[in-house]
VOPAGU-2260 file (C-alpha; in pm, 1 decimal, decimal comma):
REM VOPAGU-2260
SITE   aa  ch    i         X         Y         Z
SITE  MET   A    0   13416,5    9929,2   12373,3
SITE  ASN   A    1   13213,5    9811,4   12072,5
SITE  PRO   A    2   12962,8   10045,9   11898,5
SITE  ILE   A    3   12656,6    9888,9   12063,9
SITE  GLN   A    4   12803,3    9928,4   12412,3
SITE  TRP   A    5   12895,7   10287,3   12329,0
SITE  LEU   A    6   12540,9   10362,3   12209,9
SITE  LYS   A    7   12382,7   10214,2   12522,0
SITE  SER   A    8   12630,7   10400,4   12743,9
SITE  LEU   A    9   12509,7   10738,2   12613,5
SITE  ASP   A   10   12276,5   10931,6   12838,3
SITE  SER   A   11   11932,1   11030,4   12711,7
SITE  SER   A   12   12052,5   11370,1   12582,5
SITE  GLY   A   13   12334,5   11208,3   12385,3
SITE  GLN   A   14   12098,6   10950,6   12234,6
SITE  VAL   A   15   11850,5   11222,5   12139,1
SITE  ALA   A   16   12123,6   11424,3   11967,0
SITE  LEU   A   17   12245,8   11118,7   11776,7
SITE  LEU   A   18   11891,4   11025,2   11672,7
SITE  PHE   A   19   11830,4   11381,8   11556,8
SITE  ILE   A   20   12129,5   11369,8   11323,4
SITE  ILE   A   21   12052,1   11021,3   11188,4
SITE  LEU   A   22   11676,6   11062,4   11152,6
SITE  PHE   A   23   11652,1   11406,8   10999,6
SITE  GLY   A   24   11957,9   11345,4   10783,9
SITE  ALA   A   25   11797,9   11030,8   10640,8
SITE  LEU   A   26   11463,8   11207,7   10590,7
SITE  MET   A   27   11634,2   11495,4   10409,6
SITE  LEU   A   28   11806,7   11249,4   10175,6
SITE  LEU   A   29   11481,7   11059,6   10108,3
SITE  SER   A   30   11289,7   11381,6   10043,7
SITE  LEU   A   31   11564,6   11506,7    9811,7
SITE  ALA   A   32   11560,1   11177,1    9619,8
SITE  SER   A   33   11180,0   11197,1    9586,0
SITE  PHE   A   34   11205,2   11554,7    9460,1
SITE  MET   A   35   11471,2   11460,7    9203,0
SITE  LEU   A   36   11254,8   11173,1    9074,9
SITE  GLN   A   37   10963,9   11411,5    9028,8
SITE  LEU   A   38   11185,6   11655,5    8837,0
SITE  ARG   A   39   11317,2   11373,1    8621,9
SITE  ALA   A   40   10966,4   11251,3    8542,9
SITE  ARG   A   41   10850,5   11602,5    8456,2
SITE  HIS   A   42   11155,5   11664,6    8238,1
SITE  ARG   A   43   11102,8   11340,2    8045,4
SITE  GLY   A   44   10736,0   11415,1    8001,7
SITE  LEU   A   45   10809,6   11759,2    7856,0
SITE  SER   A   46   11084,3   11630,7    7628,5
SITE  LYS   A   47   10854,6   11383,4    7447,5
SITE  ASP   A   48   10654,1   11453,9    7134,9
SITE  ASP   A   49   10315,5   11619,9    7177,2
SITE  ASP   A   50   10170,7   11323,8    6987,0
SITE  ARG   A   51   10266,0   11084,7    7264,9
SITE  PRO   A   52   10164,7   11248,8    7592,7
SITE  GLY   A   53   10214,6   11040,2    7904,4
SITE  GLU   A   54   10455,7   10788,6    7741,8
SITE  ALA   A   55   10747,1   10914,2    7943,8
SITE  ASP   A   56   10555,4   10890,6    8266,2
SITE  SER   A   57   10442,0   10540,2    8179,4
SITE  HIS   A   58   10795,4   10433,8    8091,9
SITE  LEU   A   59   10938,4   10581,7    8410,5
SITE  ASP   A   60   10658,9   10428,5    8614,3
SITE  SER   A   61   10737,2   10087,5    8468,4
SITE  THR   A   62   11108,4   10138,3    8526,0
SITE  LEU   A   63   11068,1   10246,8    8887,5
SITE  TRP   A   64   10799,5   10009,5    9002,7
SITE  GLY   A   65   10810,9    9714,1    8764,3
SITE  ASP   A   66   10437,3    9744,7    8706,4
SITE  ALA   A   67   10207,8    9779,8    8409,3
SITE  PRO   A   68   10229,7   10124,2    8246,9
SITE  LEU   A   69   10007,1   10353,4    8448,4
SITE  THR   A   70   10021,5   10720,9    8524,9
SITE  LEU   A   71   10294,7   10803,7    8773,9
SITE  ALA   A   72   10094,2   11057,1    8976,3
SITE  PRO   A   73    9923,8   10805,8    9210,8
SITE  ARG   A   74   10259,0   10635,0    9274,2
SITE  ARG   A   75   10425,9   10961,3    9365,6
SITE  ARG   A   76   10128,9   11049,5    9582,2
SITE  GLY   A   77   10162,4   10725,4    9777,8
SITE  LEU   A   78   10535,6   10779,4    9827,5
SITE  ARG   A   79   10481,3   11139,2    9937,9
SITE  HIS   A   80   10217,6   11016,3   10183,3
SITE  GLU   A   81   10460,2   10772,4   10346,2
SITE  LEU   A   82   10737,5   11033,0   10356,3
SITE  GLY   A   83   10491,6   11274,6   10511,1
SITE  PHE   A   84   10408,6   11016,7   10777,5
SITE  LEU   A   85   10780,0   10975,1   10850,9
SITE  TRP   A   86   10826,2   11351,7   10884,4
SITE  GLY   A   87   10516,1   11378,8   11099,8
SITE  GLY   A   88   10628,3   11091,9   11322,6
SITE  ALA   A   89   10973,2   11243,2   11366,5
SITE  CYS   A   90   10825,0   11581,0   11459,7
SITE  LEU   A   91   10584,1   11411,6   11702,3
SITE  PHE   A   92   10878,3   11242,3   11872,4
SITE  TRP   A   93   11064,7   11567,3   11922,1
SITE  ALA   A   94   10751,6   11746,3   12039,0
SITE  ALA   A   95   10684,6   11465,1   12288,2
SITE  TRP   A   96   11043,4   11473,8   12411,0
SITE  ILE   A   97   11052,5   11852,2   12455,9
SITE  SER   A   98   10707,5   11891,8   12610,6
SITE  GLY   A   99   10731,0   11592,0   12843,1
SITE  PRO   A  100   10451,8   11345,4   12925,7
SITE  LEU   A  101   10193,9   11616,2   13004,0
SITE  GLY   A  102   10259,4   11812,5   12685,2
SITE  ALA   A  103   10259,8   11494,3   12476,1
SITE  THR   A  104    9925,6   11388,4   12626,5
SITE  LEU   A  105    9772,6   11726,5   12538,1
SITE  LEU   A  106    9920,8   11707,1   12188,8
SITE  PHE   A  107    9769,9   11366,2   12118,4
SITE  GLY   A  108    9442,8   11479,7   12271,5
SITE  VAL   A  109    9421,7   11754,8   12009,9
SITE  LEU   A  110    9510,8   11504,1   11735,0
SITE  SER   A  111    9233,4   11272,8   11856,8
SITE  PHE   A  112    8981,9   11556,3   11850,2
SITE  LEU   A  113    9074,3   11651,3   11492,3
SITE  ALA   A  114    9081,3   11289,0   11375,6
SITE  LEU   A  115    8741,0   11214,5   11529,8
SITE  ARG   A  116    8603,0   11527,2   11367,5
SITE  GLU   A  117    8726,7   11403,9   11028,1
SITE  PHE   A  118    8574,2   11062,3   11086,7
SITE  ILE   A  119    8232,4   11191,1   11195,2
SITE  THR   A  120    8219,9   11445,4   10910,8
SITE  LEU   A  121    8206,8   11165,5   10653,7
SITE  MET   A  122    7957,3   10950,9   10844,8
SITE  HIS   A  123    7580,2   10987,1   10812,2
SITE  THR   A  124    7436,8   11132,3   11134,2
SITE  ARG   A  125    7099,7   11273,6   11236,9
SITE  ARG   A  126    6989,2   11553,6   11467,0
SITE  ALA   A  127    6923,7   11297,3   11740,1
SITE  ASP   A  128    7295,4   11209,1   11739,4
SITE  HIS   A  129    7402,1   11554,3   11857,6
SITE  ARG   A  130    7385,4   11456,4   12224,3
SITE  SER   A  131    7595,6   11146,8   12162,7
SITE  LEU   A  132    7850,4   11352,6   11969,9
SITE  ILE   A  133    7871,7   11609,6   12248,3
SITE  LEU   A  134    7930,7   11324,6   12492,2
SITE  ALA   A  135    8202,5   11179,9   12267,0
SITE  PHE   A  136    8390,0   11504,2   12196,3
SITE  PHE   A  137    8357,8   11690,6   12525,2
SITE  VAL   A  138    8330,2   11419,1   12790,2
SITE  ILE   A  139    8471,7   11084,4   12677,7
SITE  LEU   A  140    8771,0   11223,9   12487,2
SITE  PRO   A  141    8903,5   11456,6   12762,0
SITE  VAL   A  142    8836,3   11201,8   13038,5
SITE  GLN   A  143    9030,6   10937,7   12843,5
SITE  TYR   A  144    9334,2   11165,2   12817,0
SITE  VAL   A  145    9306,9   11279,5   13179,9
SITE  LEU   A  146    9323,3   10913,6   13280,3
SITE  THR   A  147    9619,9   10866,4   13046,1
SITE  GLY   A  148    9811,1   11160,8   13189,5
SITE  GLY   A  149    9734,0   11048,3   13543,9
SITE  ARG   A  150    9861,3   10694,9   13472,3
SITE  HIS   A  151    9528,3   10541,5   13572,5
SITE  PHE   A  152    9583,0   10261,1   13324,0
SITE  ASP   A  153    9329,5   10029,2   13485,8
SITE  LEU   A  154    9037,1   10265,0   13415,3
SITE  PHE   A  155    9201,0   10403,2   13099,6
SITE  SER   A  156    9191,5   10054,4   12946,0
SITE  VAL   A  157    8816,9   10003,6   12999,4
SITE  LEU   A  158    8661,1   10350,0   12990,2
SITE  ILE   A  159    8573,3   10342,4   12620,1
SITE  PRO   A  160    8527,1    9966,4   12554,6
SITE  VAL   A  161    8295,7    9932,6   12857,4
SITE  TYR   A  162    8149,9   10258,5   12987,2
SITE  ALA   A  163    8137,8   10460,3   12664,1
SITE  PHE   A  164    8005,3   10153,6   12482,6
SITE  LEU   A  165    7704,1   10160,8   12716,2
SITE  ALA   A  166    7667,4   10538,8   12750,6
SITE  ILE   A  167    7653,6   10630,7   12381,9
SITE  PRO   A  168    7343,8   10421,1   12290,3
SITE  VAL   A  169    7166,2   10524,5   12613,0
SITE  VAL   A  170    7207,4   10893,2   12529,7
SITE  SER   A  171    7103,3   10824,1   12171,2
SITE  ALA   A  172    6792,0   10633,8   12283,2
SITE  LEU   A  173    6687,8   10923,8   12506,6
SITE  ALA   A  174    6676,2   11140,0   12191,8
SITE  ASP   A  175    6374,4   10931,8   12079,4
SITE  ASP   A  176    6482,8   10858,6   11721,0
SITE  PRO   A  177    6487,2   10486,0   11628,3
SITE  ALA   A  178    6571,7   10538,2   11259,2
SITE  ARG   A  179    6894,7   10351,4   11170,1
SITE  PHE   A  180    6965,7   10339,5   11543,8
SITE  LEU   A  181    7219,0   10053,7   11537,0
SITE  GLU   A  182    7407,8   10188,0   11236,7
SITE  ARG   A  183    7434,8   10540,8   11374,5
SITE  ASN   A  184    7558,0   10432,5   11715,2
SITE  ALA   A  185    7799,6   10176,2   11572,4
SITE  LYS   A  186    7965,0   10445,2   11359,5
SITE  ILE   A  187    8005,7   10681,7   11653,4
SITE  GLN   A  188    8143,9   10406,0   11875,6
SITE  TRP   A  189    8381,1   10288,5   11603,5
SITE  GLY   A  190    8510,7   10644,4   11556,8
SITE  ILE   A  191    8573,0   10678,0   11930,9
SITE  MET   A  192    8754,0   10343,6   11944,2
SITE  VAL   A  193    8988,5   10429,6   11657,6
SITE  CYS   A  194    9046,2   10802,7   11699,3
SITE  VAL   A  195    9039,0   10830,5   12079,0
SITE  TYR   A  196    9100,3   10490,8   12238,4
SITE  GLY   A  197    9357,7   10372,1   11985,7
SITE  LEU   A  198    9554,2   10696,0   11961,5
SITE  SER   A  199    9553,1   10758,9   12338,0
SITE  HIS   A  200    9786,9   10460,2   12378,6
SITE  ALA   A  201   10066,0   10651,4   12203,0
SITE  PRO   A  202   10126,0   10905,7   12485,2
SITE  ALA   A  203   10063,5   10626,7   12737,9
SITE  LEU   A  204   10391,9   10472,9   12617,7
SITE  LEU   A  205   10573,9   10771,0   12767,3
SITE  LEU   A  206   10437,3   10680,2   13108,7
SITE  LEU   A  207   10520,8   10310,3   13126,0
SITE  ASP   A  208   10746,0   10242,6   13421,4
SITE  PHE   A  209   11034,1   10017,9   13313,0
SITE  PRO   A  210   11300,0    9942,0   13577,6
SITE  GLY   A  211   11614,4   10132,2   13481,6
SITE  TYR   A  212   11436,9   10310,7   13197,0
SITE  ARG   A  213   11273,5   10595,9   13383,7
SITE  GLY   A  214   11238,0   10921,0   13188,6
SITE  ARG   A  215   11296,9   10764,1   12846,8
SITE  GLY   A  216   10941,6   10685,3   12743,6
SITE  ALA   A  217   10967,1   10911,7   12439,2
SITE  PHE   A  218   11207,2   10658,7   12287,4
SITE  LEU   A  219   10934,5   10394,4   12297,5
SITE  LEU   A  220   10705,1   10629,0   12104,7
SITE  PHE   A  221   10985,0   10696,8   11857,5
SITE  PHE   A  222   11045,6   10323,5   11821,5
SITE  LEU   A  223   10676,7   10259,7   11748,6
SITE  VAL   A  224   10646,1   10539,4   11491,0
SITE  MET   A  225   10964,3   10441,0   11310,1
SITE  VAL   A  226   10890,7   10069,8   11281,1
SITE  VAL   A  227   10532,8   10114,8   11157,8
SITE  SER   A  228   10625,8   10389,0   10910,3
SITE  CYS   A  229   10922,5   10193,3   10771,1
SITE  GLY   A  230   10699,4    9887,9   10744,9
SITE  GLN   A  231   10435,9   10087,5   10554,5
SITE  LEU   A  232   10698,4   10228,0   10317,7
SITE  ALA   A  233   10844,0    9882,6   10248,6
SITE  GLN   A  234   10496,1    9739,9   10193,0
SITE  LEU   A  235   10416,2   10020,1    9947,8
SITE  VAL   A  236   10729,9    9953,9    9743,3
SITE  ALA   A  237   10674,6    9576,2    9753,1
SITE  SER   A  238   10314,1    9610,2    9636,7
SITE  ARG   A  239   10435,6    9806,2    9331,6
SITE  ARG   A  240   10722,6    9581,1    9233,8
SITE  LEU   A  241   10571,0    9239,9    9297,8
SITE  ARG   A  242   10293,2    9081,2    9102,9
SITE  ARG   A  243    9974,9    9174,8    9280,0
SITE  ARG   A  244    9759,7    8913,0    9441,8
SITE  PRO   A  245    9516,7    9125,0    9642,7
SITE  VAL   A  246    9335,1    8946,5    9921,6
SITE  ALA   A  247    9051,7    9201,9    9927,7
SITE  ARG   A  248    9028,6    9329,7    9570,7
SITE  ARG   A  249    8713,6    9537,7    9619,8
SITE  ILE   A  250    8869,7    9719,7    9915,2
SITE  SER   A  251    9233,5    9756,4    9810,3
SITE  ARG   A  252    9401,4    9636,4    9493,1
SITE  SER   A  253    9745,7    9701,4    9640,9
SITE  PHE   A  254    9713,3    9498,9    9963,9
SITE  SER   A  255    9858,2    9149,7    9930,8
SITE  MET   A  256    9993,5    8909,1   10188,4
SITE  ARG   A  257   10333,5    8897,0   10018,2
SITE  ALA   A  258   10366,7    9274,3   10046,2
SITE  TRP   A  259   10236,3    9255,2   10404,5
SITE  TRP   A  260   10504,6    9002,9   10499,3
SITE  ILE   A  261   10778,1    9211,0   10337,0
SITE  GLY   A  262   10663,9    9528,5   10511,7
SITE  THR   A  263   10621,3    9363,1   10850,1
SITE  LEU   A  264   10956,5    9180,9   10835,7
SITE  THR   A  265   11126,1    9505,8   10730,3
SITE  ALA   A  266   10971,8    9675,1   11032,6
SITE  ALA   A  267   11097,9    9389,7   11252,5
SITE  LEU   A  268   11453,0    9438,3   11122,7
SITE  VAL   A  269   11432,6    9813,4   11182,8
SITE  GLY   A  270   11309,2    9740,1   11534,7
SITE  ALA   A  271   11604,3    9508,6   11596,0
SITE  LEU   A  272   11843,3    9781,0   11480,6
SITE  LEU   A  273   11681,0   10032,0   11716,7
SITE  TYR   A  274   11680,6    9806,6   12021,6
SITE  TRP   A  275   11951,5   10015,2   12189,9
SITE  ILE   A  276   11709,6   10303,0   12252,6
SITE  THR   A  277   11454,0   10073,6   12417,8
SITE  PRO   A  278   11445,7    9852,8   12728,7
SITE  PHE   A  279   11424,2    9548,5   12496,4
SITE  LYS   A  280   11686,6    9299,8   12393,1
SITE  VAL   A  281   11740,6    9241,0   12020,9
SITE  GLY   A  282   11496,5    8950,3   11993,7
SITE  GLN   A  283   11232,9    9127,8   12201,7
SITE  ALA   A  284   11260,2    9443,0   11991,9
SITE  LEU   A  285   11225,6    9238,3   11672,5
SITE  VAL   A  286   10909,1    9062,8   11793,6
SITE  MET   A  287   10749,5    9381,3   11930,8
SITE  ALA   A  288   10818,4    9564,0   11605,5
SITE  PHE   A  289   10669,3    9276,9   11405,9
SITE  ILE   A  290   10350,0    9279,1   11615,7
SITE  ALA   A  291   10308,1    9656,7   11596,8
SITE  ALA   A  292   10373,4    9680,2   11222,7
SITE  GLY   A  293   10144,6    9386,6   11145,1
SITE  ALA   A  294    9858,4    9536,5   11345,8
SITE  GLY   A  295    9908,6    9878,0   11188,2
SITE  SER   A  296    9910,1    9735,8   10836,0
SITE  PHE   A  297    9585,8    9545,8   10888,5
SITE  GLY   A  298    9445,7    9861,7   11043,0
SITE  THR   A  299    9508,5   10058,7   10723,4
SITE  LEU   A  300    9315,9    9791,2   10530,9
SITE  VAL   A  301    9022,8    9833,4   10769,5
SITE  MET   A  302    9029,4   10211,8   10724,8
SITE  LYS   A  303    9031,1   10167,9   10347,0
SITE  ALA   A  304    8717,6    9956,2   10381,2
SITE  LEU   A  305    8553,3   10234,7   10582,0
SITE  LYS   A  306    8647,9   10488,4   10315,9
SITE  ARG   A  307    8502,9   10264,8   10045,6
SITE  ASP   A  308    8182,1   10242,2   10245,1
SITE  ALA   A  309    8171,3   10621,9   10285,0
SITE  GLY   A  310    8240,8   10669,1    9913,0
SITE  VAL   A  311    8556,9   10878,2    9957,4
SITE  ARG   A  312    8919,8   10832,9    9866,3
SITE  TYR   A  313    9072,0   11029,8   10150,6
SITE  TRP   A  314    8963,6   11130,5   10498,6
SITE  GLY   A  315    8916,4   11498,0   10567,6
SITE  ASN   A  316    8665,9   11554,7   10284,2
SITE  ARG   A  317    8949,1   11669,1   10056,2
SITE  SER   A  318    8939,0   11663,0    9679,7
SITE  SER   A  319    9095,8   11350,3    9536,1
SITE  ILE   A  320    9204,8   11554,8    9233,8
SITE  THR   A  321    9464,2   11742,6    9436,7
SITE  GLY   A  322    9591,8   11430,1    9608,8
SITE  ALA   A  323    9558,3   11593,7    9949,1
SITE  VAL   A  324    9489,6   11367,0   10241,8
SITE  GLY   A  325    9345,6   11427,9   10585,2
SITE  LEU   A  326    9497,2   11383,7   10927,7
SITE  LEU   A  327    9333,3   11044,8   10978,8
SITE  ASP   A  328    9503,0   10910,7   10665,9
SITE  ARG   A  329    9838,9   10988,3   10823,7
SITE  ILE   A  330    9776,8   10856,1   11174,3
SITE  ALA   A  331    9540,3   10563,0   11106,3
SITE  VAL   A  332    9826,0   10311,6   11119,4
SITE  LEU   A  333    9926,5   10448,0   11461,1
SITE  CYS   A  334    9567,9   10424,1   11590,3
SITE  PHE   A  335    9576,9   10046,4   11537,7
SITE  ALA   A  336    9942,9    9979,1   11618,4
SITE  ALA   A  337    9965,6   10179,3   11943,7
SITE  PRO   A  338    9714,2    9983,4   12159,1
SITE  VAL   A  339    9846,5    9645,7   12041,7
SITE  PHE   A  340   10206,2    9754,0   12108,2
SITE  PHE   A  341   10122,3    9910,0   12446,4
SITE  HIS   A  342    9937,5    9610,8   12586,9
SITE  SER   A  343   10184,7    9360,3   12439,6
SITE  VAL   A  344   10473,9    9541,0   12608,6
SITE  ARG   A  345   10292,0    9580,8   12939,4
SITE  TRP   A  346   10179,4    9217,3   12944,2
SITE  TYR   A  347   10516,4    9067,4   12844,0
SITE  PHE   A  348   10719,3    9270,1   13093,1
SITE  LYS   A  349   10449,3    9241,4   13361,3
SITE  LEU   A  350   10446,0    9614,8   13422,9
SITE  SER   A  351   10218,7    9730,6   13702,2
SITE  LEU   A  352    9911,3    9940,9   13630,0
């Protein structure tokens, strides 16, 4: 029996145990390597003359990333952010596996609530928007996740794009405040689409009914999180090492199509390597991973544009001096990748609603 046949012959408990060892072992090694690099940078910085502060950091930055001498702190921050997303994704997978579809749906419902709160906090709203916000937080959000948990995918797919799209401006108009009406409603609707509609497709993956794959939906969620996070990490490294040719300089100086291709193709290769935990064949897993990672990467560019418009560096209204980031910074890529991945899988395999 070859290794691939042995892996596919394992039951779900055996595959989970093997993934636990591989995943958390790899994350521990990556985190240890990141910590050692930080210690090395700090040691070199302290060992230099007081007359030349920052030279060590600049030299190490150039050595590590092949870029012009800049301070290393933003680079380390970006790497820590991607490692944090990997850790968060791994923990989400285990939480989804242990709690089952119902627990995972509740978990993502809470994440949607917190993410939408972060989004709305940084958007300009007026007193007349309070009714629309109550509708968004306490009606649309829970109904969307109730439909998800009940596998009512027909209504789940159109509740927000159709019914919420009409309901939000109606409620806002009844508040009798026409000032910046279009802008205010567009921001609320955009927040609902990203934070609620997009993210609700992640627990929906647990409920897809593949023939011969019943009870293993958590592996699809794990597959999605791993391919998009590995793609983001590869894109980050590529954007540092390659000569930058940003396609949207005023939004992101680090986003280039060369780095996007490297990150997305890396995600596709990771997806092909993980095909044995999915109902896909190797080629199908590669294509699905490519689609999900590509959508997630473009989604992060869109969220950067929104942050530029709001005049902030990070979601969550955190201080950019500390380098802290909000929840939406960590899950934004999943908010864009999950619906594209979900509907691509359901359409290609002709899964029933």
